[in-house]
C-alpha positions as a printed Julia matrix, in Angstrom:
197×3 Matrix{Float64}:
  85.95  127.59  -91.51
  84.7   124.32  -89.98
  81.54  124.26  -87.87
  81.55  121.77  -85.02
  78.46  120.15  -83.51
  79.36  121.7   -80.17
  78.88  125.12  -81.76
  75.43  124.23  -83.14
  72.1   124.43  -81.33
  71.62  121.59  -78.84
  69.43  118.76  -80.15
  66.16  118.14  -78.3
  66.31  114.38  -78.91
  69.92  113.57  -79.89
  69.14  109.93  -80.71
  67.47  111.03  -83.97
  70.4   113.14  -85.12
  70.74  116.6   -86.59
  69.29  115.72  -90.03
  65.92  114.68  -88.57
  65.87  117.84  -86.43
  66.5   119.94  -89.55
  63.62  118.15  -91.3
  61.36  119.0   -88.35
  62.49  122.64  -88.46
  61.72  122.71  -92.19
  58.3   121.17  -91.58
  57.49  123.96  -89.12
  58.26  126.54  -91.78
  55.7   125.14  -94.3
  52.63  127.39  -94.47
  50.16  124.94  -96.05
  48.65  122.62  -93.41
  48.18  119.68  -95.8
  51.77  119.93  -97.06
  52.97  120.25  -93.47
  51.05  117.09  -92.5
  52.46  115.2   -95.51
  55.97  116.36  -94.54
  55.4   115.14  -90.97
  54.44  111.68  -92.27
  57.67  111.6   -94.32
  59.67  112.52  -91.22
  57.98  109.73  -89.23
  58.94  107.27  -91.98
  62.57  108.43  -91.8
  62.52  108.21  -87.99
  61.18  104.65  -88.04
  64.02  103.6   -90.38
  66.51  104.59  -87.68
  65.13  101.96  -85.27
  63.99   98.93  -87.35
  64.22   96.55  -84.37
  61.55   98.55  -82.51
  58.91   98.27  -85.25
  57.32   95.22  -83.6
  56.68   97.25  -80.45
  52.91   98.01  -80.35
  53.51  101.57  -79.1
  56.24  102.32  -81.64
  54.18  104.6   -83.94
  52.69  106.45  -80.95
  56.19  106.98  -79.58
  57.44  108.36  -82.92
  54.59  110.9   -83.12
  55.22  111.89  -79.49
  58.89  112.43  -80.31
  58.01  114.48  -83.39
  55.85  116.75  -81.23
  58.67  117.09  -78.7
  61.26  117.89  -81.4
  58.98  120.59  -82.77
  58.77  122.06  -79.27
  55.01  121.3   -79.45
  54.58  123.95  -82.16
  53.76  121.6   -85.07
  50.18  122.3   -86.17
  49.11  119.2   -88.12
  46.46  116.47  -88.03
  48.2   113.97  -85.75
  47.01  110.35  -86.17
  47.46  109.83  -82.42
  46.83  111.88  -79.29
  50.39  113.05  -78.73
  51.97  113.87  -75.41
  51.37  117.39  -74.07
  54.14  119.72  -72.93
  52.81  119.86  -69.36
  52.88  116.05  -69.14
  56.67  116.08  -69.57
  57.2   118.39  -66.63
  55.13  116.38  -64.16
  57.17  114.65  -61.48
  56.34  111.18  -60.16
  54.95  110.87  -56.68
  57.64  110.73  -54.03
  58.32  107.28  -52.67
  57.69  107.32  -48.92
  60.85  106.33  -47.08
  61.18  105.93  -43.37
  64.16  108.04  -42.46
  63.94  107.16  -38.79
  67.08  106.95  -36.74
  68.92  103.65  -36.71
  69.85  102.4   -33.29
  72.74  100.4   -34.78
  73.46  100.8   -38.47
  75.24   97.46  -38.86
  71.99   95.64  -38.11
  69.89   97.63  -40.59
  66.22   98.55  -40.65
  64.92   95.19  -41.92
  66.21   93.42  -38.84
  64.26   95.86  -36.66
  61.08   95.0   -38.61
  61.71   91.26  -38.25
  62.29   91.54  -34.51
  59.03   93.5   -34.27
  57.22   90.66  -36.06
  58.8    88.09  -33.76
  57.56   90.04  -30.73
  53.98   89.88  -32.1
  54.11   86.09  -32.56
  52.59   83.83  -29.89
  54.97   81.95  -27.61
  55.99   78.57  -29.01
  58.63   76.63  -30.96
  58.06   78.66  -34.15
  58.74   81.95  -32.4
  61.75   80.5   -30.6
  63.21   79.24  -33.91
  62.73   82.67  -35.5
  64.3    84.46  -32.52
  67.37   82.19  -32.69
  67.67   82.78  -36.43
  67.53   86.53  -35.84
  70.09   86.36  -33.03
  72.49   84.35  -35.21
  71.95   86.82  -38.06
  72.69   89.7   -35.69
  75.92   88.01  -34.66
  76.94   87.58  -38.29
  76.17   91.25  -39.04
  78.12   92.38  -36.01
  81.14   90.29  -37.08
  81.24   92.36  -40.28
  82.1    95.46  -38.21
  84.02   93.64  -35.46
  86.03   90.78  -37.02
  87.95   90.07  -33.76
  84.88   88.34  -32.35
  81.45   88.91  -30.9
  80.19   87.95  -27.48
  76.8    86.19  -27.47
  75.78   88.18  -24.4
  76.21   91.42  -26.36
  73.91   90.11  -29.14
  71.31   89.0   -26.59
  71.45   92.41  -24.91
  70.94   94.2   -28.28
  68.04   91.86  -29.05
  66.4    92.69  -25.7
  66.79   96.42  -26.4
  65.31   96.1   -29.92
  62.36   94.08  -28.61
  61.82   96.48  -25.65
  62.42   93.61  -23.25
  59.93   91.23  -24.91
  62.69   88.86  -26.07
  65.25   87.86  -23.47
  67.88   85.19  -24.13
  70.79   84.29  -21.87
  74.19   82.76  -22.77
  73.57   80.06  -20.16
  70.51   78.75  -22.03
  71.36   79.56  -25.66
  74.55   79.21  -27.69
  74.85   81.05  -31.01
  76.65   79.72  -34.04
  80.41   80.31  -34.24
  80.99   82.16  -37.49
  84.5    82.1   -38.87
  85.89   85.17  -40.6
  86.46   84.34  -44.24
  90.1    84.37  -45.25
  90.68   85.45  -48.85
  92.12   82.61  -50.96
  95.87   82.66  -51.52
  96.8    83.09  -55.15
  99.91   81.09  -55.76
 101.99   82.16  -58.7
 104.11   79.42  -60.14
 107.62   80.51  -60.89
 108.86   79.69  -64.31
 111.91   77.47  -64.35
 114.95   79.05  -65.86
 116.41   77.11  -68.71
């Protein structure tokens, strides 16, 4: 009767294959510590032959010994040439990345635009601030066109900008004209008909 890999015990590190795992299991069964250590060195040699391209990596040997410890389920009692990874180190989780999950006023504008408007509000009055505000307003119009391709009224963008800036930035359609963005039309793919002979 055939035995399939799916019926066998799951490999701890499948990239090394079942033969290496069997060698590790055999190494664990050796009673003599010196023989066990010599066996472990032979296993490391076989493991390194599986990944010849990684030999130039400075941490390659350390990584192999770490993997040997992992494949032995941290039960291999030998004189390791390196300080190998500990079992508890594998279960530690990285620190959670702090995300601001605050509510979006309008999702189509995104959070970054809110931050940029906040920075523009902090800037002193002058041509630099005015240029940034106009850039932001034009960008808002472009973002709004993505959700409303029929067209966007400049007054609506100016109103949204005033709300975002809590009234600190006020533009009017009489004094400012935003760029007219055209909706991109997908290119027509013309298929040439073959002439019948």
